[in-house]
N, C-alpha and C positions, 0 to 999 in steps of 0.2 A: 375567587376560587370556590365560591358556593355552587356555581353552575356545574362544576366538575362532579359534584356529588349526585346531581340530578341526571347528567348526561354522560356518565362514565362509559356507557355501552357504545355510544357513538365514537368516542375516542378509541375504544377497543376495536371496533369494526374498521376504522381508518388504519390503525396499526397492522391489523391482520391483512388488510388489502395491500398495504405497502410491502409486507413480507411476502405475500403470494406473488406480487408483481416482480419483486426482486428475484425470486426463485425461477420464475418463467424466463427472465432475462439471462440468468446464469445458465440455464439449460440451452440457450441459443448459442452460447460461446463454443466455438470449435477449437479445442486445445491443440490438436495436431496441426491445424492450419496456422494458428498463432505461433507455435514453436518453429514451424517451417519458415515463416516470413518475418521472424523476429529480427529487428535491427541489431547490428553489432554494437556492443557497449564500448565506449572509449576506455583506454587504460586508466586505472585508478591512480590518483596522485594524492597522497596524504598531506596534511598540513606541515609536516616536518620535512618535506622532501628537500627543501633548500638547505636544511641543516645537516642532511646526511653526508654531504661532501666535506663539511668542516668537521674533521675528527680531532677532538681535543686530547685523545689519549696519546701517550708517548709511543713512538714507533719502535717495534722490536727489531734488533739487528740480527 
């Protein structure tokens, strides 16, 4: 880890480059096109779905 003290500026330049590249890629995303062509999600099923039918409470008359 001694080398990081000498070459911290190279690590900083690499991180800044990654950040700038990420920003450029995010600018290319067309949100309206994505929302228009978005696939439908399947209905959500929770883990307790099979227990929902088994009601242990007494039934009211």
